[in-house]
N, C-alpha and C positions, 0 to 999 in steps of 0.2 A: 421081258423087256421092263424099264420104269419107263412111268408115263408121268411123262413133266405137265404139268397140269398149265401153268405161266407162258408156257408155251404155242406159239402161233400154230392153230389148229393144221392147217397145212402137211404139217408136220406128219402128225399122225392120221390122218384124214381115210387114211387108205388099211390104216388099223386099226381103229376102236370099232367100226362095224361087228370084226369077229375078239374079241375083249369080251370073256366069260360075263354071266350074269354078277357074279361072287365080284369083280372084278371093278368091274363098272358103277356099281355101288360101292366102291372101297373110295372112287376116283369122283362121286360125288360127293361122298362125305366131306374130301379132302376141299372140293367148290366149294359147300356150306360152311367148313370151320370159315375160308377166305369172305364171302357173302353170302349172310345166311339172308332168307328171304321175309322171315320175320323182323326185319331193321328198313325193310320198303316200309318209305312212306303210302299213304293212301295215291299219291298221285301217282307216284312212281306205282307201285300194287294197277291203277286201272290203267296207267298207259299199256303196262304189260301186257294185260289183257284182252287191249289192244290192237295189240303186236307188238309194238314202240318198245324196242328194249334197252332206247340209248341210254336208259338209266344204267345198265350194268356192263353194256357192253359200248365200249368205247370208240373201239378203230369196226367197225359193221364190213370193212374191207377183208382188214385180216385178224378175223376174229381168234382170242386162244383158245383152247380148249379147255379151259374153264369156261369158260364164253358159252361157248355150243354144249357143251356137258350141263349149263345153268337153265339155261334156259329150251332142252331137252327136258332135265327137269321139272320146266315148271307146270310143267303141266300136272304129277305129278303132284306139287306141294298145291294148286286150282283143289285137286280133290279133297288131298287131308283138307288145309282150312275150309272150303268147303261142308266137312264133316261135321268138323269142332263147330261150328257155326252152327248148323241146324239144333245138335247136341245141346246148345245156350241158346238155342230158341223156346219162350215158353211158349208149351200149347197158350190156345184162348180156349177160353169159358165160353160159354152156348150165348151168354153178354156180349160181353166181348167182342163175338164176330154177329153179334145183329149190333150192336149199334156201329160199329166201323163199314156197313153195308153202301154208306152214299159218300162213302171218303175213296179222295182221290187217288188212282194210285200212285206206288212210290216202286220208282224201280231200283234196286237190289243198289248200285251205287249211291243213290240218291240216297237210298237209308241208313248206308252206314255214315256218308256226311251228317247228316241231323242226325244220330245217335253219335259221332261221335266230337259235332258240334255243345251239344245237348250234354253230353254228358261228363264233358271235357271241360263249361262252363264260359266258354268262344265266343265271341259275338259274329263271325263271319265262320264263314266255308271254306274260304281260301285256308283260314287256321287250320280249319280241321283238313286239309288234305296235305300235310305238315306231319297227323301224327301217327306212328310207326303199327305196323301191320299188329307186333309184338303187345305195343302198348293198348292197341284195337283188342284184341283177344283179354287181356287181360281185364281192361271195362268189363267187357261186354261178360263173364263169368263174373265176376263183382253187379253185376247188372243184374244175371240169371239170378242167382243165390239168394238177392235182397228182395228181388220177387217171390219166387218161392218161397221163401223166410215167411214172405208179410201174408203170400195166401194163404199156406200151413197154419198161420199166427190166428190170423182172421176164420179160420177152418174151427180152429179149437175155441177158441174164444164163442165162438157161434153156436159152436153143441155145448159147452159151458151154458148161455145164456138159454137154452131150450131143456136143460135138466134140471132149472131152477124152477 
């Protein structure tokens, strides 16, 4: 049976729980082709994390199969996104940890907005909320590579100075 992801969910609600994992992955891949979560703005991403999917699901009372699959897959997306962000976090040195002791805590959403505002040279956080998840990740990768490069270069230069 062919499942039309753009049809109302109610048409396939009884069938979808029984589709194979492979078929579900194929359906989700089709959904992501239409609505890639990396195109979400930070504001829409934050809303989805809080359970407000109105930026993705246009008719909450009669969602499409794609809507339901997208929302179901959002948990997997968050797990993947968190793993990527973790890999792109530069480990702090002992000195940095010590210097950070009296800083106020920043939650993850604030941290993302502060980073986006700073990296993209924006004037306010409302503009930062318009950055897409994809652009945010590219910026994080660039920032990570720059920080690691500078740290390694500093180590190399320090070693050269010690050898003289």
